[in-house]
C-alpha positions as CSV (number, residue, x, y, z in Angstrom):
1,M,-0.1,-0.1,0.1
2,N,1.3,3.5,-1.1
3,I,0.6,6.0,1.6
4,L,1.2,9.8,1.1
5,V,1.3,12.0,4.1
6,I,0.9,15.6,3.3
7,D,1.5,18.6,6.0
8,G,2.4,22.0,6.1
9,Q,3.5,24.7,8.7
10,G,6.1,22.9,11.0
11,G,5.1,19.3,9.8
12,G,4.1,18.1,13.4
13,V,1.0,16.5,12.3
14,G,2.6,14.8,9.4
15,R,5.6,13.7,11.7
16,A,3.1,12.1,14.2
17,L,1.3,10.3,11.2
18,V,4.5,9.0,9.7
19,E,5.8,7.7,13.1
20,K,2.5,5.9,13.9
21,I,2.1,4.4,10.5
22,S,5.6,3.3,10.2
23,T,5.1,1.4,13.4
24,K,1.8,-0.1,12.7
25,C,1.9,-0.6,9.0
26,K,5.2,-2.3,8.4
27,S,4.5,-3.3,4.7
28,A,3.3,0.1,3.6
29,S,5.4,2.4,1.4
30,I,5.2,6.0,3.0
31,V,6.0,9.2,0.9
32,A,5.9,12.4,2.9
33,V,5.3,15.5,1.3
34,G,5.6,18.9,2.9
35,T,4.3,22.2,1.7
36,N,7.6,23.7,2.7
37,S,11.0,22.3,3.4
38,L,10.6,22.6,7.2
39,A,7.6,20.3,7.2
40,T,9.2,17.9,4.9
41,V,12.6,17.7,7.1
42,N,10.4,17.2,10.3
43,M,8.5,14.3,8.7
44,L,11.5,12.7,7.4
45,K,12.9,12.6,10.9
46,A,10.1,10.3,11.7
47,G,11.2,7.2,9.9
48,N,12.9,5.7,6.9
49,I,10.7,7.1,4.2
50,S,10.7,9.0,1.0
51,G,10.1,12.6,1.0
52,A,9.7,15.8,-1.2
53,T,8.4,19.3,-1.1
54,G,6.1,21.6,-3.1
55,E,3.3,21.9,-5.3
56,N,4.6,19.7,-8.0
57,A,5.5,16.9,-5.4
58,V,1.9,16.8,-4.2
59,V,0.5,16.7,-7.8
60,Y,2.8,13.7,-8.8
61,N,2.3,11.8,-5.8
62,A,-1.4,12.2,-5.3
63,K,-1.9,10.4,-8.5
64,R,0.1,7.4,-7.3
65,A,-1.1,7.0,-3.8
66,D,-3.5,4.4,-2.4
67,V,-4.2,6.4,0.6
68,I,-3.6,10.1,1.3
69,V,-3.5,11.3,4.9
70,G,-3.1,14.7,6.5
71,P,-4.9,17.6,8.1
72,I,-8.2,18.6,6.6
73,G,-6.6,21.9,5.3
74,I,-4.8,19.8,2.7
75,V,-8.0,19.8,0.6
76,M,-8.9,23.4,1.1
77,A,-7.2,26.0,-1.5
78,N,-5.2,28.7,0.4
79,A,-5.5,26.8,3.7
80,M,-2.5,26.7,6.2
81,L,-1.9,30.4,6.0
82,G,-1.7,30.1,2.0
83,E,0.5,27.2,1.8
84,I,-2.1,24.9,0.1
85,T,-2.3,26.1,-3.5
86,P,-5.5,25.5,-5.4
87,K,-3.5,23.0,-7.7
88,M,-2.6,21.0,-4.6
89,A,-6.1,21.1,-3.1
90,E,-7.4,19.9,-6.6
91,A,-4.9,17.1,-7.0
92,I,-5.5,15.8,-3.5
93,S,-9.5,16.0,-3.8
94,S,-9.3,14.6,-7.4
95,S,-7.1,11.5,-6.7
96,D,-8.5,8.0,-6.8
97,A,-6.6,7.4,-3.4
98,H,-8.7,6.9,-0.1
99,I,-8.5,10.2,1.8
100,I,-8.2,10.1,5.5
101,L,-8.3,13.8,7.1
102,I,-7.7,15.0,10.6
103,P,-10.1,17.7,11.6
104,M,-8.5,20.9,12.5
105,N,-10.5,24.2,13.6
106,R,-7.9,26.6,12.3
107,C,-7.6,29.1,9.5
108,Q,-11.2,30.5,9.9
109,T,-12.6,26.8,9.2
110,Q,-14.9,25.4,11.9
111,I,-16.0,21.8,11.4
112,V,-19.0,21.1,13.7
113,G,-20.0,17.8,14.9
114,V,-16.2,16.8,15.4
115,Q,-15.2,15.3,18.9
116,D,-12.8,17.5,20.8
117,K,-9.7,15.3,20.6
118,K,-6.1,15.7,20.8
119,V,-4.1,15.3,17.5
120,A,-2.3,12.2,18.9
121,E,-5.8,10.7,19.2
122,Y,-6.8,11.4,15.8
123,V,-3.5,10.1,14.7
124,D,-4.3,6.7,16.2
125,D,-7.8,6.9,14.5
126,V,-6.0,7.4,11.0
127,V,-3.9,4.4,11.6
128,D,-7.0,2.3,12.7
129,E,-8.6,3.4,9.4
130,I,-5.5,2.5,7.3
131,L,-5.6,-0.9,8.9
132,K,-9.2,-1.4,8.0
133,L,-8.3,-0.9,4.4
């Protein structure tokens, strides 16, 4: 299974995802793509994975992934303080991959009906969903 982890800003959510997925899904091939180099570097520290940075990396890898995971902002143009370009959001949301998103109530986006959990709990939920696939 090819899993694409996408994150921006400092890459903390992506790093947590990579760490947990690497531990629980040993046979998975993980590619981490950051919207900026800091996010990519932080995700790469989490395990023996491939990594890339930027819009083209998102577009290229979204086509090849079986599963895409990350914060919900990755499917919203101009989210993450503008780091998610419209082309990135379109590539992710148009992918044939199974997309698993972590709800984040930031960047003027409120997601109602979501449980109030810590990011680590949502990361565990993501891994549980991947294992179901």
